[in-house]
C-alpha positions, 0 to 999 in steps of 0.5 A: 500500500502507498499513501500520499498527502496532497500538500495543497489540501493539507491544513496541518491539523496533525490528526494523521500524525497522532492517529498513525505516527509510524506513517505520517509526520509534520514537516513545517506546517504540513503532513508528509509520509515517512517512507515509500510504502506503508508498513503492513502493520500500519495499514489500518491506522493509515486508512483511519487517517484518510477517513478522518482527515478533515480536508481529505488530503490523504490519498491511498493507492 
């Protein structure tokens, strides 16, 4: 699984980082993905972060 954060949409609320810190981190005032692919053990929290993102900035492939 791969995930991306649309920097144009991200408002930097940090919800994804608190929900799934193994995948997301804040860089300046935007969330970014830590690696190229989502670790298998973090797929559920990545999906949860996508569903809970208030501006729908997280894309899962």
